[in-house]
C-alpha positions in Angstrom: 112.1 55.1 39.5 114.4 52.6 41.4 112.4 53.0 44.6 113.5 50.3 47.1 111.5 48.9 49.9 113.0 47.6 53.1 111.0 45.6 55.7 112.3 44.5 59.1 111.1 44.0 62.6 112.6 47.3 63.9 113.6 50.6 62.5 117.2 50.1 63.4 117.3 46.9 61.4 115.5 48.4 58.4 117.9 51.4 58.4 120.9 49.0 58.5 119.6 47.1 55.4 119.0 50.5 53.7 122.5 51.7 54.3 124.0 48.5 53.0 121.9 48.6 49.9 121.9 52.3 49.0 124.6 54.0 51.1 124.5 56.6 53.8 123.3 59.4 51.4 120.0 57.7 50.5 116.8 59.7 50.6 114.0 58.3 52.8 110.6 58.7 51.0 108.3 57.1 53.7 108.2 55.0 56.8 105.2 53.0 58.0 104.1 50.0 60.0 102.8 47.0 58.0 101.5 43.9 59.8 103.7 44.7 62.8 106.8 45.3 60.8 108.6 48.5 59.8 108.6 49.3 56.1 110.9 52.0 54.7 110.9 53.2 51.1 113.9 55.0 49.8 115.9 56.0 46.7 119.7 56.4 46.2 120.8 60.0 46.1 122.4 59.7 42.6 119.0 58.3 41.3 117.2 61.5 42.3 119.7 63.7 40.5 119.7 61.5 37.4 115.9 61.7 37.3 115.7 65.5 37.5 119.2 67.0 37.8 117.9 70.6 37.2 114.7 70.2 39.0 114.3 72.8 41.8 111.6 70.7 43.5 113.8 67.6 43.6 116.8 69.4 44.9 114.7 71.2 47.5 113.2 67.9 48.7 116.6 66.2 48.8 118.0 69.1 50.8 115.2 69.0 53.4 115.4 65.2 53.8 117.3 64.0 56.8 120.8 62.5 56.6 120.5 58.9 57.9 124.2 58.5 58.5 123.7 60.2 61.9 120.7 58.0 62.8 121.8 56.3 66.1 118.5 55.2 67.6 115.1 54.0 66.6 113.5 56.4 69.2 112.9 59.1 66.6 110.0 61.5 66.2 107.5 60.9 63.4 104.9 63.1 61.9 101.8 61.4 60.4 100.7 62.3 57.0 97.0 63.2 56.7 94.7 60.6 55.3 96.8 57.5 56.0 99.3 55.7 58.3 102.4 56.8 56.3 105.0 58.8 58.3 108.1 60.8 57.5 111.2 61.7 59.5 111.1 65.4 60.4 114.0 67.7 59.7 115.3 70.4 62.1 112.5 72.8 61.2 109.8 70.2 62.1 111.6 69.5 65.4 111.7 73.2 66.2 108.0 73.6 65.4 107.2 70.5 67.6 109.3 72.0 70.5 107.5 75.3 70.1 104.1 73.5 70.3 105.3 71.6 73.4 106.3 74.9 75.1 103.0 76.4 74.1 101.1 73.5 75.6 103.1 73.8 78.8 102.4 77.5 79.1 98.7 76.7 78.5 98.6 74.1 81.2 100.3 76.3 83.7 97.8 79.1 82.9 94.9 76.7 83.3 96.2 75.3 86.6 96.8 78.9 87.9 93.2 79.7 87.0 91.9 76.7 88.9 94.1 77.7 91.9 92.8 81.2 92.0 89.2 80.1 91.6 89.7 77.8 94.6 91.2 80.7 96.6 88.2 82.9 95.9 85.9 80.3 97.4 88.2 79.2 100.2 89.5 82.6 101.3 87.0 85.3 100.4 88.8 88.0 102.4 92.0 87.6 100.3 89.8 87.8 97.2 88.2 91.0 98.5 91.6 92.6 99.3 92.8 91.6 95.9 89.8 93.3 94.2 90.5 96.5 96.2 94.1 96.6 95.2 93.3 96.1 91.5 90.5 98.8 91.7 93.1 101.2 93.1 95.2 100.7 90.0 98.0 98.6 91.4 99.4 96.0 88.9 98.1 92.5 89.0 101.6 91.0 89.6 102.3 93.2 92.6 98.7 92.7 94.0 99.0 88.9 93.6 102.4 88.8 95.4 101.3 91.0 98.3 98.0 89.1 98.7 99.9 85.8 99.1 101.8 87.4 102.0 98.6 88.6 103.7 98.5 87.3 107.3 95.8 84.7 108.2 92.8 85.8 110.2 92.5 89.3 108.8 89.2 91.0 108.0 88.7 92.9 104.8 89.3 96.2 106.6 92.3 95.1 108.5 93.7 93.3 105.4 93.5 96.6 103.5 95.2 98.5 106.3 98.0 95.9 106.3 98.5 96.4 102.5 98.6 100.1 103.0 101.2 99.8 105.7 103.4 97.6 103.4 103.0 100.1 100.5 104.0 103.0 102.8 107.1 101.0 104.0 108.2 100.5 100.4 107.4 104.0 99.0 110.5 106.2 99.2 110.0 109.9 99.8 112.0 112.9 101.1 111.4 113.9 104.7 110.9 117.6 104.0 111.7 120.3 101.5 115.2 120.9 102.9 116.3 118.2 100.5 116.1 120.8 97.8 115.5 124.2 99.4 118.3 124.1 102.0 120.9 121.9 100.2 120.4 123.7 96.9 122.3 122.5 93.8 121.5 122.1 90.1 118.2 120.3 89.3 116.9 119.4 85.8 113.2 118.5 85.4 112.9 115.9 82.7 110.0 113.9 81.2 107.8 113.5 78.2 105.8 116.3 76.5 102.8 117.6 78.4 103.6 116.4 81.9 103.9 119.9 83.4 107.6 120.4 83.6 107.6 124.2 83.0 104.8 124.8 85.5 106.4 122.6 88.1 109.7 124.4 87.5 107.9 127.7 88.2 106.4 126.3 91.4 109.8 125.1 92.7 111.4 128.4 91.7 108.7 130.3 93.8 109.5 128.2 96.8 113.3 128.9 96.4 112.7 132.6 96.1 110.5 132.6 99.2 113.2 130.8 101.1 116.5 132.5 99.8 115.4 135.4 97.7 115.6 135.9 93.9 119.4 136.6 93.9 120.2 133.0 94.9 118.1 131.3 92.1 118.8 130.9 88.4 116.5 129.4 85.7 117.7 127.7 82.6 115.6 126.4 79.7 116.6 124.0 76.9 113.1 124.1 75.3 113.8 125.7 71.9 111.3 123.5 70.1 108.0 124.3 71.7 106.4 127.6 70.5 106.3 129.9 73.5 108.2 127.4 75.8 110.9 130.0 76.6 108.4 132.8 76.9 106.3 131.0 79.4 109.3 130.4 81.8 110.5 134.0 81.1 107.2 135.4 82.3 107.4 133.3 85.4 111.0 134.5 86.0 110.0 138.1 85.5 107.2 137.8 88.2 109.8 136.3 90.6 112.6 138.6 89.7 114.8 135.9 88.3 116.8 135.9 85.0 116.0 133.0 82.6 118.9 131.7 80.5 118.2 129.8 77.2 120.7 127.1 76.0 120.8 125.0 72.9 123.3 122.2 73.4 125.7 120.8 75.9 128.5 123.3 75.4 126.0 126.2 76.0 124.8 124.4 79.2 128.3 124.1 80.5 129.0 127.8 79.9 125.7 128.8 81.6 126.4 126.6 84.6 129.9 127.9 85.0 128.6 131.5 85.0 125.9 130.5 87.6 128.1 128.5 89.9 127.7 131.0 92.7 123.9 130.6 92.8 122.4 128.5 95.6 119.9 126.8 93.3 119.7 126.4 89.6 116.6 124.9 88.0 116.7 123.6 84.4 113.5 123.2 82.4 114.2 120.7 79.6 112.3 120.1 76.4 109.6 117.5 76.5 110.6 114.3 74.6 108.6 111.2 74.0 110.1 108.1 75.9 110.3 106.4 72.5 112.3 109.2 70.8 116.1 108.7 70.4 116.4 112.3 71.6 115.9 111.0 75.1 119.3 109.4 75.1 120.9 112.6 73.8 119.1 114.7 76.5 120.3 112.4 79.2 123.8 112.4 77.8 123.8 116.3 77.7 122.7 116.6 81.3 125.1 114.0 82.5 128.0 115.4 80.6 127.4 119.0 81.8 129.3 118.4 85.0 128.4 120.6 88.0 126.4 117.7 89.5 123.2 118.0 87.6 120.5 116.0 89.4 117.6 114.9 87.2 114.0 114.9 88.6 111.6 112.9 86.4 108.1 114.3 86.1 105.5 111.4 86.0 102.0 112.0 84.8 99.7 110.5 87.4 97.0 110.1 84.6 99.2 107.7 82.6 98.8 103.9 82.7 101.4 101.8 84.6 102.7 100.4 81.3 103.3 103.9 80.0 105.0 105.1 83.2 107.2 102.0 83.2 108.4 102.9 79.7 109.1 106.5 80.7 111.2 105.5 83.7 113.2 103.0 81.6 113.9 105.6 78.9 114.9 108.4 81.3 116.7 106.3 83.8 120.2 106.8 82.4 122.8 106.6 85.0 120.3 107.2 87.8 117.6 109.6 88.7 117.7 111.8 91.8 114.0 111.4 92.2 110.6 112.1 90.7 107.7 114.5 90.9 104.1 113.2 90.5 102.1 115.7 88.4 98.5 116.1 87.5 97.3 114.3 90.6 94.1 116.3 90.4 93.3 114.8 86.9 94.0 111.2 87.7 91.1 108.7 88.0 93.4 106.2 89.8 97.0 106.7 91.0 97.9 103.1 92.0 99.8 102.6 88.8 102.1 105.6 89.6 102.7 104.3 93.2 103.3 100.8 91.8 106.1 102.1 89.4 107.6 104.2 92.1 107.9 101.2 94.4 109.2 98.8 91.6 111.8 101.3 90.3 112.9 102.5 93.8 112.2 106.0 92.9 112.4 108.8 95.5 109.3 110.9 95.4 109.9 114.6 96.0 106.7 116.4 95.4 103.1 115.9 94.1 101.5 118.6 91.8 97.8 118.9 91.8 96.9 121.9 89.8 98.1 125.0 87.9 98.4 127.5 90.7 101.9 128.7 91.3 103.3 127.9 93.9 100.3 126.6 95.9 99.6 123.4 94.0 102.9 121.7 94.8 103.2 119.6 98.0 105.8 117.5 99.7 104.7 113.9 99.5 102.8 112.5 102.5 103.0 108.8 102.0 100.0 107.9 104.1 97.7 110.5 102.4 98.9 109.4 99.0 98.2 105.7 99.6 94.8 106.5 101.2 93.9 108.5 98.2 94.9 105.7 95.9 92.4 103.4 97.6 89.7 106.1 97.6 90.1 106.7 93.9 89.0 103.3 92.7 87.8 102.2 89.3 84.1 102.8 89.4 83.4 102.6 85.7 81.9 99.2 84.8 84.0 98.4 81.8 87.2 98.9 83.8 86.1 97.1 87.0 87.2 93.5 87.4 84.4 91.0 88.0 84.8 87.9 90.2 84.8 85.6 87.3 87.6 87.6 85.6 90.0 87.4 88.5 91.3 83.8 88.0 92.2 84.6 84.3 93.9 87.9 85.3 95.9 86.3 88.2 97.0 83.4 86.0 98.7 85.9 83.7 100.1 87.8 86.7 101.7 84.6 88.0 103.7 84.2 84.8 104.7 87.8 84.8 105.9 87.6 88.4 108.1 84.6 87.7 109.8 86.6 85.0 110.1 89.9 86.8 110.8 88.5 90.3 108.4 90.8 92.0 109.4 89.3 95.4 112.7 91.2 95.2 111.0 94.5 94.8 108.8 94.6 98.0 110.0 94.5 101.6 107.6 93.2 104.3 109.9 93.7 107.2 
């Protein structure tokens, strides 16, 4: 088959002989070491085409073989063939696979080193390990817990360490000082969020507070919920009890007209239709409220029973050009609330209220930061399958270290 063999002391010399004999387009079939020398077997490119000009296999093999004209150094990568010493020059796909494996090995080594480091910390600094377990049990994310634990001052006891963590959380949790932010200033507020988070009930609670402060003539209610059966009726019944008219709108133009007619009202509350954070309608809803003019402020309702990952998705979806703040709902149903506090701190959300029941308007409270954080540490994971064991912490923290490097958690928390 006109296969030529070239033997030399180095790969460079063997390749030079190959180029002189077969040309720069020759196809390398194999490369191996024989008695301390380099042996290369190759065929001329025209020979392959003359053997099987229509062969798909031959053309595919030839197209995948490297072009030796660009070979400048003998320091090339080789891939051993199974069952022998023969080696081939890898193409770009093989190099990419090899680099992918190297990156994977690097990630694995970093993870193992991080595990060893956290195992040593558990033994050397049991107080920090104890504080870390308390933070995780409260529902705070592993990355935030890891970062805050590394900043924990030396010489702290478990109790004083937890108090220090609570103080840092309170410093970074943004809340309104009192209800005057809404009740006295007034304005147009739209309650947004996924289905089932309690937007309509929360709207009714806020409406009752506004009526008690300024009377029913200074309040207007608008609903965009034309999808849910009974959605409009539910708010209309609340409005009837409060003596407030409820206006139903379908689109942005209707909303503009309604807001123009209600511009003399002190406060306008908009109850929006619930949309999953993964639904494209979220973008449309945000655009409708942003384009309605009249300074519509969006308050995001966050379900305290949801996981941190879910809440993070919700905030990203509803963020738009900026949220005025958020309301934490279903506090009475949540097993842990650390995840909700974690997201509020990370996303710099301004907490307005917490809702903890169905009673209108009693079960709506202005946020008390210290009470909320104390409650987070009292509502700990007590169920065995969801409680982290000592031997599980190093693996968990190793993953959190990688996440923190990507998300730069250090920029999200202030210790001053």
